[in-house]
Backbone as XML, in Angstrom:
<?xml version="1.0"?>
<chain id="A" units="angstrom">
  <residue number="1" name="MET">
    <atom name="N" x="16.095" y="48.354" z="67.649"/>
    <atom name="CA" x="16.800" y="47.789" z="68.783"/>
    <atom name="C" x="16.711" y="48.761" z="69.946"/>
  </residue>
  <residue number="2" name="ALA">
    <atom name="N" x="16.476" y="48.224" z="71.137"/>
    <atom name="CA" x="16.323" y="49.063" z="72.324"/>
    <atom name="C" x="17.664" y="49.683" z="72.704"/>
  </residue>
  <residue number="3" name="GLU">
    <atom name="N" x="17.547" y="50.852" z="73.214"/>
    <atom name="CA" x="18.758" y="51.554" z="73.648"/>
    <atom name="C" x="19.276" y="50.928" z="74.939"/>
  </residue>
  <residue number="4" name="ILE">
    <atom name="N" x="20.564" y="50.701" z="74.990"/>
    <atom name="CA" x="21.180" y="50.107" z="76.176"/>
    <atom name="C" x="21.488" y="51.234" z="77.148"/>
  </residue>
  <residue number="5" name="THR">
    <atom name="N" x="20.791" y="51.193" z="78.261"/>
    <atom name="CA" x="20.977" y="52.229" z="79.285"/>
    <atom name="C" x="21.535" y="51.573" z="80.538"/>
  </residue>
  <residue number="6" name="ASN">
    <atom name="N" x="21.935" y="52.422" z="81.450"/>
    <atom name="CA" x="22.431" y="51.907" z="82.735"/>
    <atom name="C" x="21.339" y="51.161" z="83.473"/>
  </residue>
  <residue number="7" name="ASP">
    <atom name="N" x="20.104" y="51.665" z="83.385"/>
    <atom name="CA" x="18.983" y="50.995" z="84.060"/>
    <atom name="C" x="18.743" y="49.608" z="83.473"/>
  </residue>
  <residue number="8" name="LEU">
    <atom name="N" x="18.816" y="49.498" z="82.163"/>
    <atom name="CA" x="18.629" y="48.206" z="81.504"/>
    <atom name="C" x="19.743" y="47.239" z="81.913"/>
  </residue>
  <residue number="9" name="MET">
    <atom name="N" x="20.970" y="47.705" z="81.894"/>
    <atom name="CA" x="22.104" y="46.876" z="82.309"/>
    <atom name="C" x="21.955" y="46.441" z="83.766"/>
  </residue>
  <residue number="10" name="TYR">
    <atom name="N" x="21.494" y="47.360" z="84.604"/>
    <atom name="CA" x="21.302" y="47.050" z="86.025"/>
    <atom name="C" x="20.260" y="45.948" z="86.186"/>
  </residue>
  <residue number="11" name="GLU">
    <atom name="N" x="19.163" y="46.024" z="85.442"/>
    <atom name="CA" x="18.116" y="45.008" z="85.524"/>
    <atom name="C" x="18.627" y="43.651" z="85.033"/>
  </residue>
  <residue number="12" name="VAL">
    <atom name="N" x="19.404" y="43.657" z="83.947"/>
    <atom name="CA" x="19.963" y="42.410" z="83.433"/>
    <atom name="C" x="20.921" y="41.800" z="84.451"/>
  </residue>
  <residue number="13" name="LEU">
    <atom name="N" x="21.767" y="42.622" z="85.040"/>
    <atom name="CA" x="22.714" y="42.124" z="86.041"/>
    <atom name="C" x="21.987" y="41.599" z="87.278"/>
  </residue>
  <residue number="14" name="LYS">
    <atom name="N" x="20.901" y="42.257" z="87.697"/>
    <atom name="CA" x="20.115" y="41.756" z="88.837"/>
    <atom name="C" x="19.519" y="40.398" z="88.516"/>
  </residue>
  <residue number="15" name="ASP">
    <atom name="N" x="19.035" y="40.240" z="87.277"/>
    <atom name="CA" x="18.465" y="38.961" z="86.859"/>
    <atom name="C" x="19.532" y="37.869" z="86.860"/>
  </residue>
  <residue number="16" name="ILE">
    <atom name="N" x="20.700" y="38.196" z="86.339"/>
    <atom name="CA" x="21.806" y="37.228" z="86.326"/>
    <atom name="C" x="22.203" y="36.851" z="87.748"/>
  </residue>
  <residue number="17" name="ARG">
    <atom name="N" x="22.279" y="37.828" z="88.621"/>
    <atom name="CA" x="22.653" y="37.565" z="90.010"/>
    <atom name="C" x="21.611" y="36.671" z="90.684"/>
  </residue>
  <residue number="18" name="GLY">
    <atom name="N" x="20.337" y="36.911" z="90.403"/>
    <atom name="CA" x="19.278" y="36.068" z="90.968"/>
    <atom name="C" x="19.378" y="34.635" z="90.483"/>
  </residue>
  <residue number="19" name="THR">
    <atom name="N" x="19.647" y="34.495" z="89.187"/>
    <atom name="CA" x="19.803" y="33.154" z="88.617"/>
    <atom name="C" x="21.003" y="32.439" z="89.242"/>
  </residue>
  <residue number="20" name="LEU">
    <atom name="N" x="22.107" y="33.149" z="89.387"/>
    <atom name="CA" x="23.296" y="32.551" z="90.010"/>
    <atom name="C" x="23.010" y="32.138" z="91.449"/>
  </residue>
  <residue number="21" name="LYS">
    <atom name="N" x="22.234" y="32.939" z="92.156"/>
    <atom name="CA" x="21.891" y="32.598" z="93.540"/>
    <atom name="C" x="21.071" y="31.311" z="93.580"/>
  </residue>
  <residue number="22" name="GLU">
    <atom name="N" x="20.116" y="31.181" z="92.640"/>
    <atom name="CA" x="19.309" y="29.958" z="92.580"/>
    <atom name="C" x="20.189" y="28.740" z="92.279"/>
  </residue>
  <residue number="23" name="HIS">
    <atom name="N" x="21.099" y="28.897" z="91.332"/>
    <atom name="CA" x="21.993" y="27.786" z="90.983"/>
    <atom name="C" x="22.915" y="27.439" z="92.153"/>
  </residue>
  <residue number="24" name="SER">
    <atom name="N" x="23.400" y="28.443" z="92.828"/>
    <atom name="CA" x="24.280" y="28.198" z="93.977"/>
    <atom name="C" x="23.546" y="27.427" z="95.064"/>
  </residue>
  <residue number="25" name="GLU">
    <atom name="N" x="22.296" y="27.804" z="95.312"/>
    <atom name="CA" x="21.492" y="27.105" z="96.319"/>
    <atom name="C" x="21.242" y="25.662" z="95.888"/>
  </residue>
  <residue number="26" name="HIS">
    <atom name="N" x="20.942" y="25.476" z="94.609"/>
    <atom name="CA" x="20.705" y="24.129" z="94.096"/>
    <atom name="C" x="21.963" y="23.270" z="94.234"/>
  </residue>
  <residue number="27" name="PHE">
    <atom name="N" x="23.108" y="23.802" z="93.857"/>
    <atom name="CA" x="24.362" y="23.056" z="93.971"/>
    <atom name="C" x="24.701" y="22.760" z="95.426"/>
  </residue>
  <residue number="28" name="ARG">
    <atom name="N" x="24.380" y="23.677" z="96.334"/>
    <atom name="CA" x="24.615" y="23.429" z="97.753"/>
    <atom name="C" x="23.784" y="22.238" z="98.215"/>
  </residue>
  <residue number="29" name="MET">
    <atom name="N" x="22.526" y="22.185" z="97.800"/>
    <atom name="CA" x="21.661" y="21.068" z="98.178"/>
    <atom name="C" x="22.155" y="19.760" z="97.571"/>
  </residue>
  <residue number="30" name="VAL">
    <atom name="N" x="22.595" y="19.806" z="96.322"/>
    <atom name="CA" x="23.123" y="18.597" z="95.668"/>
    <atom name="C" x="24.377" y="18.121" z="96.391"/>
  </residue>
  <residue number="31" name="ASN">
    <atom name="N" x="25.245" y="19.047" z="96.769"/>
    <atom name="CA" x="26.461" y="18.676" z="97.499"/>
    <atom name="C" x="26.135" y="18.049" z="98.843"/>
  </residue>
  <residue number="32" name="GLN">
    <atom name="N" x="25.119" y="18.569" z="99.539"/>
    <atom name="CA" x="24.718" y="17.984" z="100.818"/>
    <atom name="C" x="24.215" y="16.558" z="100.616"/>
  </residue>
  <residue number="33" name="ARG">
    <atom name="N" x="23.419" y="16.352" z="99.579"/>
    <atom name="CA" x="22.895" y="15.016" z="99.326"/>
    <atom name="C" x="24.015" y="14.053" z="98.942"/>
  </residue>
  <residue number="34" name="LEU">
    <atom name="N" x="24.959" y="14.534" z="98.128"/>
    <atom name="CA" x="26.094" y="13.697" z="97.732"/>
    <atom name="C" x="26.940" y="13.336" z="98.946"/>
  </residue>
  <residue number="35" name="GLU">
    <atom name="N" x="27.149" y="14.286" z="99.838"/>
    <atom name="CA" x="27.915" y="14.012" z="101.052"/>
    <atom name="C" x="27.214" y="12.968" z="101.909"/>
  </residue>
  <residue number="36" name="ALA">
    <atom name="N" x="25.889" y="13.051" z="102.010"/>
    <atom name="CA" x="25.134" y="12.063" z="102.780"/>
    <atom name="C" x="25.275" y="10.674" z="102.159"/>
  </residue>
  <residue number="37" name="ILE">
    <atom name="N" x="25.235" y="10.612" z="100.836"/>
    <atom name="CA" x="25.400" y="9.324" z="100.146"/>
    <atom name="C" x="26.797" y="8.764" z="100.397"/>
  </residue>
  <residue number="38" name="GLU">
    <atom name="N" x="27.808" y="9.627" z="100.344"/>
    <atom name="CA" x="29.181" y="9.173" z="100.584"/>
    <atom name="C" x="29.332" y="8.623" z="101.998"/>
  </residue>
  <residue number="39" name="HIS">
    <atom name="N" x="28.731" y="9.293" z="102.982"/>
    <atom name="CA" x="28.802" y="8.798" z="104.368"/>
    <atom name="C" x="28.080" y="7.457" z="104.492"/>
  </residue>
  <residue number="40" name="HIS">
    <atom name="N" x="26.936" y="7.351" z="103.828"/>
    <atom name="CA" x="26.179" y="6.100" z="103.880"/>
    <atom name="C" x="26.989" y="4.967" z="103.257"/>
  </residue>
  <residue number="41" name="MET">
    <atom name="N" x="27.623" y="5.234" z="102.116"/>
    <atom name="CA" x="28.418" y="4.208" z="101.444"/>
    <atom name="C" x="29.622" y="3.799" z="102.287"/>
  </residue>
  <residue number="42" name="ALA">
    <atom name="N" x="30.236" y="4.746" z="102.973"/>
    <atom name="CA" x="31.365" y="4.409" z="103.845"/>
    <atom name="C" x="30.900" y="3.461" z="104.946"/>
  </residue>
  <residue number="43" name="GLY">
    <atom name="N" x="29.747" y="3.760" z="105.540"/>
    <atom name="CA" x="29.196" y="2.876" z="106.563"/>
    <atom name="C" x="28.866" y="1.508" z="106.003"/>
  </residue>
  <residue number="44" name="PHE">
    <atom name="N" x="28.341" y="1.487" z="104.802"/>
    <atom name="CA" x="28.006" y="0.227" z="104.139"/>
    <atom name="C" x="29.256" y="-0.618" z="103.936"/>
  </residue>
  <residue number="45" name="HIS">
    <atom name="N" x="30.346" y="0.000" z="103.473"/>
    <atom name="CA" x="31.594" y="-0.741" z="103.254"/>
    <atom name="C" x="32.146" y="-1.295" z="104.562"/>
  </residue>
  <residue number="46" name="ILE">
    <atom name="N" x="32.040" y="-0.536" z="105.630"/>
    <atom name="CA" x="32.498" y="-1.016" z="106.937"/>
    <atom name="C" x="31.675" y="-2.222" z="107.366"/>
  </residue>
  <residue number="47" name="THR">
    <atom name="N" x="30.360" y="-2.140" z="107.159"/>
    <atom name="CA" x="29.477" y="-3.245" z="107.535"/>
    <atom name="C" x="29.797" y="-4.493" z="106.721"/>
  </residue>
  <residue number="48" name="VAL">
    <atom name="N" x="29.992" y="-4.332" z="105.419"/>
    <atom name="CA" x="30.315" y="-5.480" z="104.556"/>
    <atom name="C" x="31.631" y="-6.110" z="104.997"/>
  </residue>
  <residue number="49" name="SER">
    <atom name="N" x="32.608" y="-5.290" z="105.288"/>
    <atom name="CA" x="33.907" y="-5.800" z="105.729"/>
    <atom name="C" x="33.749" y="-6.599" z="107.023"/>
  </residue>
  <residue number="50" name="HIS">
    <atom name="N" x="32.951" y="-6.078" z="107.940"/>
    <atom name="CA" x="32.721" y="-6.778" z="109.220"/>
    <atom name="C" x="32.051" y="-8.131" z="108.967"/>
  </residue>
  <residue number="51" name="HIS">
    <atom name="N" x="31.068" y="-8.144" z="108.083"/>
    <atom name="CA" x="30.385" y="-9.406" z="107.779"/>
    <atom name="C" x="31.328" y="-10.405" z="107.117"/>
  </residue>
  <residue number="52" name="GLN">
    <atom name="N" x="32.207" y="-9.926" z="106.247"/>
    <atom name="CA" x="33.170" y="-10.831" z="105.611"/>
    <atom name="C" x="34.097" y="-11.453" z="106.646"/>
  </residue>
  <residue number="53" name="GLU">
    <atom name="N" x="34.523" y="-10.657" z="107.626"/>
    <atom name="CA" x="35.371" y="-11.194" z="108.698"/>
    <atom name="C" x="34.616" y="-12.246" z="109.502"/>
  </residue>
  <residue number="54" name="GLU">
    <atom name="N" x="33.347" y="-11.988" z="109.810"/>
    <atom name="CA" x="32.543" y="-12.954" z="110.563"/>
    <atom name="C" x="32.371" y="-14.245" z="109.774"/>
  </residue>
  <residue number="55" name="ILE">
    <atom name="N" x="32.114" y="-14.139" z="108.486"/>
    <atom name="CA" x="31.945" y="-15.327" z="107.643"/>
    <atom name="C" x="33.239" y="-16.123" z="107.582"/>
  </residue>
  <residue number="56" name="ALA">
    <atom name="N" x="34.365" y="-15.437" z="107.455"/>
    <atom name="CA" x="35.656" y="-16.140" z="107.425"/>
    <atom name="C" x="35.878" y="-16.895" z="108.733"/>
  </residue>
  <residue number="57" name="GLY">
    <atom name="N" x="35.534" y="-16.278" z="109.847"/>
    <atom name="CA" x="35.669" y="-16.947" z="111.142"/>
    <atom name="C" x="34.763" y="-18.163" z="111.247"/>
  </residue>
  <residue number="58" name="LEU">
    <atom name="N" x="33.537" y="-18.039" z="110.752"/>
    <atom name="CA" x="32.605" y="-19.169" z="110.783"/>
    <atom name="C" x="33.089" y="-20.307" z="109.886"/>
  </residue>
  <residue number="59" name="LYS">
    <atom name="N" x="33.679" y="-19.968" z="108.739"/>
    <atom name="CA" x="34.230" y="-21.004" z="107.862"/>
    <atom name="C" x="35.338" y="-21.786" z="108.560"/>
  </residue>
  <residue number="60" name="LEU">
    <atom name="N" x="36.208" y="-21.073" z="109.271"/>
    <atom name="CA" x="37.285" y="-21.747" z="109.998"/>
    <atom name="C" x="36.716" y="-22.690" z="111.061"/>
  </residue>
  <residue number="61" name="ARG">
    <atom name="N" x="35.719" y="-22.202" z="111.791"/>
    <atom name="CA" x="35.114" y="-23.041" z="112.834"/>
    <atom name="C" x="34.470" y="-24.272" z="112.225"/>
  </residue>
  <residue number="62" name="LEU">
    <atom name="N" x="33.785" y="-24.094" z="111.086"/>
    <atom name="CA" x="33.140" y="-25.220" z="110.421"/>
    <atom name="C" x="34.167" y="-26.239" z="109.940"/>
  </residue>
  <residue number="63" name="GLU">
    <atom name="N" x="35.261" y="-25.766" z="109.392"/>
    <atom name="CA" x="36.317" y="-26.671" z="108.945"/>
    <atom name="C" x="36.885" y="-27.475" z="110.112"/>
  </residue>
  <residue number="64" name="ARG">
    <atom name="N" x="37.085" y="-26.819" z="111.266"/>
    <atom name="CA" x="37.591" y="-27.550" z="112.435"/>
    <atom name="C" x="36.594" y="-28.600" z="112.906"/>
  </residue>
  <residue number="65" name="LEU">
    <atom name="N" x="35.299" y="-28.242" z="112.884"/>
    <atom name="CA" x="34.280" y="-29.220" z="113.285"/>
    <atom name="C" x="34.248" y="-30.413" z="112.333"/>
  </residue>
  <residue number="66" name="GLU">
    <atom name="N" x="34.308" y="-30.138" z="111.049"/>
    <atom name="CA" x="34.318" y="-31.220" z="110.068"/>
    <atom name="C" x="35.526" y="-32.123" z="110.267"/>
  </residue>
  <residue number="67" name="LYS">
    <atom name="N" x="36.673" y="-31.515" z="110.537"/>
    <atom name="CA" x="37.885" y="-32.284" z="110.739"/>
    <atom name="C" x="37.765" y="-33.138" z="111.993"/>
  </residue>
  <residue number="68" name="ARG">
    <atom name="N" x="37.246" y="-32.549" z="113.064"/>
    <atom name="CA" x="37.102" y="-33.273" z="114.319"/>
    <atom name="C" x="36.102" y="-34.410" z="114.192"/>
  </residue>
  <residue number="69" name="LEU">
    <atom name="N" x="35.019" y="-34.202" z="113.422"/>
    <atom name="CA" x="34.002" y="-35.232" z="113.259"/>
    <atom name="C" x="34.298" y="-36.163" z="112.092"/>
  </residue>
  <residue number="70" name="GLU">
    <atom name="N" x="35.402" y="-35.851" z="111.420"/>
    <atom name="CA" x="35.839" y="-36.658" z="110.291"/>
    <atom name="C" x="34.747" y="-36.776" z="109.201"/>
  </residue>
  <residue number="71" name="ILE">
    <atom name="N" x="34.153" y="-35.645" z="108.902"/>
    <atom name="CA" x="33.123" y="-35.638" z="107.854"/>
    <atom name="C" x="33.506" y="-34.683" z="106.715"/>
  </residue>
  <residue number="72" name="ARG">
    <atom name="N" x="34.750" y="-34.345" z="106.664"/>
    <atom name="CA" x="35.241" y="-33.422" z="105.623"/>
    <atom name="C" x="35.300" y="-34.136" z="104.281"/>
  </residue>
  <residue number="73" name="ASP">
    <atom name="N" x="34.820" y="-33.439" z="103.232"/>
    <atom name="CA" x="34.949" y="-33.975" z="101.881"/>
    <atom name="C" x="36.392" y="-33.778" z="101.420"/>
  </residue>
  <residue number="74" name="THR">
    <atom name="N" x="36.892" y="-34.772" z="100.692"/>
    <atom name="CA" x="38.261" y="-34.647" z="100.173"/>
    <atom name="C" x="38.263" y="-34.500" z="98.673"/>
  </residue>
</chain>
């Protein structure tokens, strides 16, 4: 078994620190991508809500037209 020296410990710790730096950078990139997805989804939900409101308004207008033209199904 190799003798554990300060130099060996220093090299192992440098390797661990390098690995942690790589993981930290990777997690930072993943967090940025996740944040972008969350912003996109928020915009998507706003758009869907707006479209639902427009459809509800169009349904009301159609019902009034049907009633006025007396072509509503009963």
